[in-house]
N, CA and C of each residue as an Amber inpcrd file, in Angstrom:
protein
   207
  93.9230000  86.8560000 106.0810000  94.4220000  87.7070000 107.3050000
  94.5940000  89.2070000 107.0570000  94.4170000  90.0050000 108.1220000
  94.7730000  91.5180000 107.5310000  95.7400000  91.8360000 108.5410000
  96.6090000  92.8090000 108.1480000  97.5650000  93.1860000 109.1590000
  97.5320000  94.8900000 108.8810000  98.1300000  95.4450000 110.1300000
  98.6960000  96.7970000 110.0540000  99.9590000  97.1790000 109.1650000
  99.4240000  98.0210000 108.5250000 100.5910000  98.5660000 107.7090000
 101.4040000  99.9610000 107.6630000 102.4250000 100.4670000 108.2810000
 102.7070000 101.7680000 107.6140000 102.9970000 102.6740000 106.6700000
 102.5110000 103.3540000 106.5130000 102.3510000 104.1260000 105.3200000
 103.7250000 104.9250000 105.1360000 104.5560000 105.3020000 105.7660000
 105.8030000 105.8760000 105.8900000 106.6920000 104.8440000 105.2940000
 107.0270000 104.0720000 106.3790000 108.2590000 102.9020000 105.9870000
 107.9750000 101.5200000 105.7690000 106.5210000 101.4860000 105.5830000
 106.3730000 100.2790000 104.3630000 106.4020000  98.8490000 105.5400000
 106.3450000  98.9710000 106.6360000 106.4740000  97.9610000 107.2290000
 105.2170000  97.2300000 108.1230000 105.1030000  96.2800000 108.2240000
 104.2680000  95.6700000 109.0040000 103.8330000  96.0340000 110.7260000
 103.1270000  96.3930000 111.5350000 103.1050000  96.4630000 112.6180000
 101.7880000  95.7930000 113.2960000 102.0670000  95.5060000 114.1930000
 101.4970000  94.6830000 115.4710000  99.8180000  95.2140000 115.6440000
  98.9200000  94.1750000 115.1900000  97.3640000  94.6290000 114.8760000
  96.8710000  95.5180000 116.2930000  97.9070000  95.3960000 117.4910000
  97.3740000  95.9880000 119.0330000  98.2780000  97.3120000 119.0740000
  99.4300000  97.5950000 118.1230000  99.9740000  98.7180000 118.1550000
  99.2230000 100.2450000 117.5390000  99.6880000 101.2440000 118.1920000
  98.9650000 102.5020000 117.7660000  99.8810000 103.0250000 116.8910000
 101.3310000 102.8000000 116.5550000 102.1770000 103.6530000 115.8350000
 103.3480000 102.4480000 115.6820000 104.0770000 102.7680000 114.4650000
 105.1190000 102.3260000 113.9140000 106.0970000 102.0560000 114.8610000
 106.7920000 101.4400000 115.1860000 108.0350000 100.9530000 116.2380000
 109.5180000 101.5670000 115.3030000 109.5990000 101.3790000 114.3580000
 110.7750000 101.8290000 113.3120000 110.9730000 103.3450000 112.8210000
 109.4140000 103.8010000 112.6260000 109.6220000 105.3850000 112.4500000
 108.9290000 106.2280000 112.8870000 108.2130000 105.7310000 114.3440000
 107.3560000 106.2460000 115.0800000 105.9030000 107.3610000 114.3300000
 105.5880000 106.7400000 113.3060000 104.4430000 107.4520000 112.5950000
 103.4010000 106.6170000 112.9490000 102.3130000 107.5940000 112.9630000
 101.0020000 107.0930000 113.2520000  99.8030000 107.2050000 111.7220000
 100.4600000 106.8970000 110.6080000 100.2020000 107.0340000 109.5400000
 100.2430000 105.2430000 108.9230000  98.8670000 104.8130000 109.5810000
  98.6120000 103.4930000 109.1810000  97.4840000 102.9980000 108.5800000
  97.4740000 101.8470000 107.8300000  96.5730000 101.6440000 107.1500000
  96.2500000  99.7040000 107.5110000  95.1600000  99.6310000 107.1920000
  94.8920000  98.2980000 107.4520000  94.9580000  97.1850000 105.7420000
  95.5520000  96.1880000 106.1000000  95.4660000  95.6750000 104.2130000
  95.4670000  93.9580000 104.7970000  95.0840000  93.3330000 103.4980000
  95.1850000  91.9850000 103.3930000  96.4060000  91.5980000 102.9650000
  96.5230000  90.1830000 103.4790000  97.5940000  89.1620000 102.8660000
  97.1780000  88.0790000 103.1650000  96.7210000  87.2230000 101.9630000
  96.1640000  85.9220000 102.4450000  96.9370000  84.9150000 101.2320000
  96.4950000  83.5340000 101.3900000  96.5920000  82.7800000 101.0310000
  95.6240000  81.8760000 100.2050000  95.4070000  82.0430000  99.0550000
  94.5930000  80.9870000  98.3290000  94.8400000  79.7560000  97.6020000
  94.3570000  78.4340000  97.8450000  94.6760000  77.4360000  97.0240000
  93.9010000  77.1730000  95.8000000  94.6960000  77.0710000  95.0410000
  93.4650000  76.5480000  93.5100000  93.7450000  74.9110000  93.4080000
  93.0540000  74.2200000  93.2960000  92.9140000  72.4340000  92.9470000
  92.2010000  72.0490000  91.9050000  92.9260000  71.4320000  91.1650000
  92.1690000  70.6420000  90.0810000  92.3190000  69.4100000  89.7060000
  92.3060000  68.2080000  88.8790000  92.7280000  67.0280000  88.8240000
  93.9780000  66.9260000  88.4880000  94.6070000  67.8880000  88.0300000
  96.3890000  68.0740000  87.5950000  96.8610000  68.0910000  88.8140000
  96.2620000  68.5800000  89.9610000  97.2470000  69.0530000  90.9720000
  96.7790000  70.6200000  91.7950000  97.5890000  71.4450000  92.3110000
  96.9840000  72.4410000  92.7840000  98.2110000  73.3650000  93.3470000
  97.9120000  74.6760000  93.2420000  98.7720000  75.6820000  93.4530000
  98.4810000  76.7800000  94.6050000  99.3010000  77.3840000  95.4270000
  98.8490000  77.9370000  96.5760000  99.4820000  79.1990000  95.7760000
  98.5410000  80.5690000  95.9370000  99.0220000  81.9600000  95.8640000
  98.6260000  82.8660000  96.7930000  99.7440000  84.1380000  97.0340000
  99.4380000  84.6970000  98.1390000  98.7750000  85.9330000  97.2450000
  97.8110000  86.4730000  98.0250000  96.8350000  87.9590000  97.6750000
  96.9450000  88.8370000  98.3950000  97.4500000  89.8900000  98.3270000
  97.6230000  91.2030000  98.4960000  96.0740000  92.0070000  98.6320000
  96.2430000  93.2030000  98.9610000  95.1910000  94.1010000  99.3490000
  94.1730000  94.1470000  98.3930000  94.9040000  94.9660000  97.0980000
  93.3940000  95.4450000  95.9640000  93.2240000  94.2100000  95.4240000
  93.6370000  93.0340000  95.2290000  93.0180000  91.8840000  94.4410000
  92.0920000  90.8990000  95.6580000  92.6720000  90.7290000  96.5250000
  92.0330000  90.0980000  97.8890000  90.0220000  90.9200000  98.3510000
  90.6660000  92.3130000  98.1530000  89.2730000  93.0590000  98.5590000
  88.4710000  92.8320000  97.3090000  88.6410000  92.8330000  96.0340000
  88.2840000  92.1830000  95.0200000  87.4550000  90.9550000  94.8390000
  88.2660000  90.0320000  95.6500000  87.8480000  88.5300000  95.4330000
  86.6670000  88.0960000  96.6400000  86.8790000  89.1110000  97.8880000
  86.1150000  89.1400000  99.2720000  84.9910000  90.0450000  99.1100000
  85.2990000  90.9770000  98.4970000  84.1820000  92.1470000  98.2600000
  83.8220000  92.7950000  99.2770000  84.8780000  92.6900000 100.4510000
  84.9280000  94.3840000 101.4800000  86.4240000  94.4140000 101.7440000
  86.8050000  95.4690000 102.0890000  87.9480000  96.2020000 102.5150000
  88.3000000  95.3340000 103.6920000  89.4820000  95.4740000 103.8950000
  90.1950000  94.9990000 105.2380000  89.9180000  95.6840000 106.4660000
  89.5940000  96.6220000 105.7930000  89.3530000  97.6870000 107.3870000
  87.5860000  97.2450000 107.5070000  86.8590000  97.4690000 106.5500000
  85.3900000  96.6260000 107.1550000  85.5920000  95.4740000 107.6670000
  86.4500000  94.3860000 107.2940000  86.5550000  93.0390000 108.0130000
  87.1030000  93.1350000 109.3400000  87.6720000  94.1740000 109.6900000
  88.3310000  94.4260000 111.0710000  87.0230000  94.5180000 111.7010000
  86.6030000  96.0500000 111.4900000  85.4530000  96.4830000 111.7440000
  84.2340000  95.3210000 112.1050000  84.1500000  94.4370000 111.3890000
  82.7830000  93.3920000 111.7990000  83.5380000  92.3130000 112.9350000
  84.9620000  92.0780000 113.1930000  85.3220000  91.3270000 114.3130000
  84.8490000  91.8230000 115.5790000
């Protein structure tokens, strides 16, 4: 999952919005926020993976993924 993120106030923004509702800034980034489940014979664990780690795992930036849609 990708989301828009205000660089000034650090809050999530709706993907269709062009500016932040809280601080009215136009400084917006696209970031990853996803969950990955690891499983083996002893059980499973779900991890939250954020932008830098997810980019390394998927091999593409969040902005690149959004542009592919």
